[in-house]
C-alpha positions in Angstrom: 0.0 0.0 0.1 1.6 3.3 -1.0 -0.1 6.7 0.4 1.7 9.9 1.2 0.3 9.9 4.8 0.8 6.9 7.0 -1.3 8.1 10.1 -4.7 8.9 10.3 -5.3 12.1 8.3 -8.3 11.8 6.1 -10.7 9.7 4.1 -7.9 8.1 2.0 -6.1 6.8 5.1 -9.4 5.6 6.8 -9.9 3.7 3.5 -6.3 2.3 3.4 -6.1 1.4 7.0 -9.4 -0.6 6.9 -8.6 -2.2 3.8 -5.4 -3.2 5.0 -6.7 -4.7 8.0 -9.1 -6.9 6.2 -6.5 -8.2 3.8 -4.4 -9.3 6.5 -7.6 -11.0 8.1 -7.9 -12.8 4.8 -4.4 -14.2 5.1 -2.5 -11.6 2.9 0.6 -9.8 4.0 0.5 -6.2 3.8 3.2 -3.5 4.0 3.3 0.3 3.6 5.2 2.9 2.0 4.9 6.7 2.4 6.3 9.7 4.5 7.9 9.5 7.7 6.1 11.3 10.5 5.8 11.3 14.2 2.2 9.8 14.1 3.1 7.1 11.6 1.0 4.0 12.7 2.0 1.4 9.8 5.3 0.8 7.9 7.7 -1.7 6.2 10.2 -4.4 7.4 13.1 -2.1 6.0 11.8 1.0 7.6 12.2 2.8 4.5 10.2 6.1 4.2 10.5 9.6 2.5 11.3 12.5 4.5 8.2 14.6 5.8 7.1 17.4 3.7 5.1 20.2 5.6 3.9 22.7 3.1 2.3 24.8 5.9 4.9 24.8 8.9 8.3 23.7 7.2 11.4 25.6 7.5 12.2 28.4 5.1 15.1 26.4 3.6 13.0 23.4 3.0 10.3 25.3 1.4 12.8 26.7 -1.0 13.1 23.0 -2.3 9.5 22.1 -2.3 8.6 23.4 -5.8 11.1 20.8 -7.5 10.3 18.1 -4.8 6.5 18.1 -5.4 7.1 17.4 -9.2 9.7 14.8 -8.9 11.3 12.7 -6.2 14.6 10.7 -6.4 14.2 10.0 -2.8 10.9 8.5 -3.3 12.2 6.2 -5.8 15.2 5.1 -4.0 13.4 4.4 -0.7 10.6 2.7 -2.6 13.0 0.4 -4.4 14.3 -0.8 -0.8 11.1 -1.8 0.1 10.2 -3.5 -3.3 13.4 -5.5 -3.3 12.9 -6.9 0.3 9.0 -7.5 0.0 8.5 -8.5 -3.5 4.9 -7.9 -3.6 2.4 -9.3 -5.9 0.3 -6.2 -5.7 1.2 -2.4 -5.6 -1.9 -0.5 -4.5 -1.5 3.3 -4.6 -3.5 5.9 -3.0 -2.9 9.6 -2.6 0.6 10.2 -3.7 0.9 13.5 -5.8 3.1 16.3 -4.6 4.6 14.6 -1.4 5.6 11.2 -2.9 5.1 12.3 -6.6 4.3 10.1 -9.5 7.9 9.1 -9.2 6.9 6.0 -7.3 4.8 4.9 -10.1 8.0 5.1 -12.5 10.0 3.0 -9.9 7.1 0.5 -9.2 6.9 -0.1 -13.1 10.7 -0.3 -13.5 11.1 -2.7 -10.6 8.4 -5.2 -11.9 10.0 -5.1 -15.4 13.6 -5.8 -14.1 12.6 -8.2 -11.3 10.4 -10.4 -13.6 8.0 -10.4 -10.7 4.3 -10.6 -11.9 3.0 -7.5 -10.0 -0.2 -5.6 -10.6 -0.3 -2.0 -10.2 -3.7 -0.2 -9.1 -4.7 3.1 -7.8 -7.7 4.2 -5.9 -8.8 7.7 -7.2 -10.1 9.3 -4.1 -10.5 12.6 -6.0 -9.9 14.1 -9.4 -6.0 14.7 -9.1 -5.3 12.7 -12.3 -7.1 15.3 -14.4 -7.3 18.5 -12.3 -4.2 20.1 -10.6 -6.3 21.3 -7.6 -7.8 17.9 -7.4 -11.4 19.2 -6.6 -12.4 20.4 -10.1 -13.6 23.6 -8.3 -12.4 27.3 -8.8 -12.0 28.4 -5.3 -11.9 32.1 -5.7 -15.0 32.4 -7.9 -16.7 29.5 -6.0 -18.0 27.1 -8.7 -17.1 23.7 -10.1 -14.7 23.9 -13.2 -13.7 21.5 -15.9 -11.5 23.6 -17.8 -8.4 21.6 -17.2 -10.0 18.3 -18.3 -8.3 17.2 -21.4 -5.0 18.3 -20.4 -5.5 21.9 -20.5 -3.6 22.5 -17.1 -2.8 26.1 -17.7 -6.3 27.2 -16.7 -4.9 26.4 -13.1 -2.8 29.4 -13.3 -5.3 31.4 -15.1 -7.8 31.0 -12.0 -5.2 30.5 -9.2 -7.0 27.3 -8.3 -4.7 26.1 -5.7 -5.2 27.8 -2.5 -5.6 31.1 -4.3 -2.1 31.3 -5.1 -0.6 31.9 -8.4 2.8 30.6 -7.4 1.4 27.2 -6.2 -0.8 27.1 -9.3 2.2 27.4 -11.5 3.6 24.4 -9.6 0.5 22.2 -9.9 0.4 23.0 -13.7 3.9 22.1 -14.0 3.5 18.7 -12.1 0.6 17.8 -14.2 2.1 18.9 -17.4 5.4 17.1 -16.8 3.6 13.7 -15.9 1.2 14.1 -18.9 4.1 14.3 -21.2 6.0 11.3 -19.5 2.5 9.3 -19.9 3.3 7.9 -16.4 -0.6 6.9 -15.9 -0.4 4.3 -18.7 1.7 2.1 -16.4 -1.4 1.6 -14.0 -3.3 -1.6 -14.7 -6.5 -0.5 -13.0 -7.9 2.8 -11.6 -10.6 2.3 -9.0 -13.0 5.2 -9.1 -15.3 5.7 -5.9 -18.2 7.0 -8.0 -19.5 6.4 -11.4 -19.2 10.1 -11.9 -15.5 10.4 -11.2 -14.9 7.6 -13.5 -16.5 9.6 -16.3 -14.2 12.5 -15.4 -11.0 10.5 -15.5 -12.2 8.9 -18.7 -11.8 12.1 -20.4 -7.9 11.6 -20.4 -7.1 8.9 -23.2 -4.3 7.6 -20.9 -6.7 6.6 -18.3 -9.9 5.6 -20.2 -10.1 1.8 -20.3 -8.4 1.3 -17.1 -11.1 2.7 -14.8 -13.7 1.0 -12.8 -16.2 2.5 -10.7 -16.4 0.9 -7.2 -18.2 2.8 -4.2 -16.2 2.9 -1.0 -16.9 0.5 1.7 -18.5 1.6 5.1 -18.3 0.0 8.7 -21.2 -2.0 9.9 -21.2 -0.6 13.3 -24.6 -0.8 14.8 -26.5 2.6 15.0 -26.7 4.2 18.4 -29.8 3.4 20.2 -31.1 7.0 20.5 -34.6 8.7 19.9 -35.0 10.9 17.0 -35.0 14.7 18.1 -36.4 17.7 16.1 -33.4 19.2 14.5 -31.6 19.1 11.1 -28.1 18.3 11.1 -25.0 19.3 9.0 -21.8 17.7 9.7 -18.5 18.2 8.1 -16.1 21.0 7.0 -17.1 24.5 7.4 -16.0 25.8 4.0 -17.4 27.3 0.7 -17.0 24.2 -1.5 -19.1 22.2 1.0 -22.0 24.6 0.8 -21.9 26.1 4.2 -22.8 29.5 3.1 -25.8 28.0 1.4 -26.6 26.0 4.4 -26.5 29.3 6.7 -29.0 31.0 4.2 -31.2 28.1 4.6 -31.1 28.2 8.3 -31.9 32.0 8.5 -34.9 31.4 6.2 -36.4 28.8 8.3 -36.3 30.5 11.9 -38.8 28.0 13.4 -36.8 24.9 12.6 -33.7 23.8 14.7 -30.5 23.3 13.2 -27.3 21.6 14.6 -23.8 22.0 13.0 -20.9 19.8 13.8 -17.6 20.6 12.4 -14.8 23.0 11.9 -13.3 25.1 9.1 -12.6 28.6 7.8 -16.4 29.8 7.3 -17.2 28.8 11.1 -18.0 32.7 11.4 -20.8 32.4 8.9 -22.6 30.1 11.3 -22.5 32.7 14.2 -25.2 34.6 15.3 -27.9 32.3 13.9 -30.6 31.9 16.8 -32.0 28.6 15.5 -28.5 27.1 14.8 -26.3 25.4 17.4 -22.6 25.0 16.5 -21.2 22.1 18.6 -18.0 22.1 16.8 -16.0 19.3 15.7 -17.3 16.0 16.9 -16.0 12.3 16.3 -16.7 8.7 17.4 -19.7 8.1 19.7 -20.8 11.6 20.1 -20.9 12.3 16.5 -22.7 9.0 15.8 -25.5 9.8 18.3 -25.8 13.2 16.8 -26.3 11.7 13.3 -28.7 9.1 14.7 -30.7 11.3 16.5 -31.4 14.0 13.8 -34.7 13.9 11.7 -32.5 14.7 8.7 -29.0 15.4 7.6 -27.7 17.6 4.8 -25.1 17.3 2.3 -25.0 20.7 0.6 -21.7 20.4 -1.5 -21.0 22.7 -4.2 -18.0 20.8 -5.5 -17.8 17.4 -7.1 -18.0 15.3 -3.9 -17.6 11.8 -5.2 -18.4 9.6 -2.2 -18.8 11.3 0.7 -18.9 9.3 3.9 -21.4 11.7 5.7 -24.2 10.6 3.4 -23.3 6.8 3.8 -23.0 7.0 7.5 -26.4 9.1 7.9 -28.2 6.4 5.8 -26.6 3.5 7.8 -27.5 5.2 10.9 -31.1 5.6 10.0 -31.1 9.2 9.2 -32.5 10.3 5.7 -30.3 12.7 3.8 -31.1 15.9 1.7 -28.4 16.2 -0.8 -27.0 18.5 -3.7 -27.4 17.0 -7.0 -23.7 17.2 -7.8 -21.0 14.7 -8.2 -21.4 11.3 -6.8 -24.0 12.2 -4.2 -27.0 11.2 -6.2 -25.5 7.8 -6.7 -25.7 7.1 -2.7 -29.4 8.6 -2.2 -32.5 6.7 -3.5 -34.4 10.0 -4.2 -37.8 9.5 -3.1 -37.0 6.5 -0.8 -34.5 7.4 1.8 -33.9 10.9 1.1 -33.9 13.6 -1.6 -31.9 15.7 -3.8 -31.9 19.7 -4.3 -30.1 22.0 -6.9 -26.7 22.5 -5.7 -25.9 26.2 -4.4 -29.5 27.1 -4.3 -30.3 28.3 -0.9 -34.0 28.8 -1.8 -34.2 25.2 -3.1 -32.5 23.8 -0.1 -34.9 25.9 2.4 -38.0 24.8 0.3 -37.2 21.0 0.6 -36.4 21.2 4.2 -39.8 23.0 4.9 -41.6 20.6 2.8 -40.1 17.5 4.7 -40.4 19.0 8.1 -44.1 19.7 7.4 -44.7 16.2 6.2 -43.7 13.8 8.9 -45.3 10.8 7.3 -42.9 11.1 4.5 -40.0 11.8 6.8 -40.9 8.8 8.7 -41.1 6.6 5.5 -37.6 7.7 4.3 -36.3 7.0 7.9 -37.7 3.5 7.7 -36.3 3.0 4.4 -32.6 3.9 5.7 -32.9 0.5 7.3 -32.8 -1.3 3.9 -29.9 1.0 2.7 -27.0 -1.3 2.2 -23.3 -0.1 1.2 -20.6 -2.6 0.8 -18.9 -3.9 3.9 -15.1 -3.8 4.0 -15.3 -7.6 3.6 -17.5 -7.5 0.3 -15.5 -4.7 -0.9 -12.0 -6.7 -0.5 -13.7 -9.7 -2.2 -14.4 -7.4 -5.4 -11.0 -5.9 -5.0 -9.4 -9.4 -5.1 -10.7 -9.9 -8.6 -9.0 -6.6 -9.6 -5.9 -7.7 -8.0 -5.6 -10.9 -9.8 -6.4 -9.4 -13.2 
């Protein structure tokens, strides 16, 4: 398993750790390669990892070298080779690797299997649009809307719109990285690209080097039993408080419905947008059992994303815990919700449409109760079922 972070950091790490543990239960040996970090919780026999790269708090000298290191990493190739020579894997499964590890690891993986004569499959799980969009979100952060201008390899648009953190310098680096690896045709070396939504597959298929390698397979979800709590009269949003997640639209809907109670759980740069709304309670970042109880106790949860969310865990978790979802009709969200059965969809970015849907559901308790009951029939792959499907891709 290759991933830039080898400690709990986000969705791709949750996916990788859960899958790795399941493969070990099935009798397979799993080792990991990525960056060294004080929080690293998995590894490899030869203890070979790349140096940590912290774009936000690294030293000034280190930051001067980052532009080149984010495009190509000889260190990543050398360290990975040590692991491959020792472990001799049958499968190399990549997750997030751009910028910190760079696609250099894919060059080395392919070179190793050719020179060693080892029959080794190379797969990649796409958690986002990184292979076709330098910013990985297909979203113009400054202008605040989805964007597909880079699809087809037109990466200069990333500089034009300053897509990466609103910075022209960072966007130049992102454009250079994407252009260099497009020229090297590095992604042709992948045998399979696993896309966590059919929507993502469609976007990746715009690249001829990826087309024919992509497979749509929704992420797995834990089968933890829903908390035994009674439904309470509130609507819940949980996740990052940011523009691309639709937090501004959510805040407008809350203000338009003063007689309905809302709860927000999370953190992020737009937290201030949620302040001063009398019918909205911000409980801050929540996790574990506290978050599970919040989800299970809500009448309805919201997923108001305004970027191309592919397989948001918040939607899957809500439905598994018996709470209907009102989701934006964008990205892979519609693939997860059976509209009219366990939830509904609304026009992404339209606060009036969101408020109208909430009002209609809140005033029709029979329909909302029917959606709640239907959630019990919702089924996503367990990690066991997902791993079985993955084995067929591993074996080719």
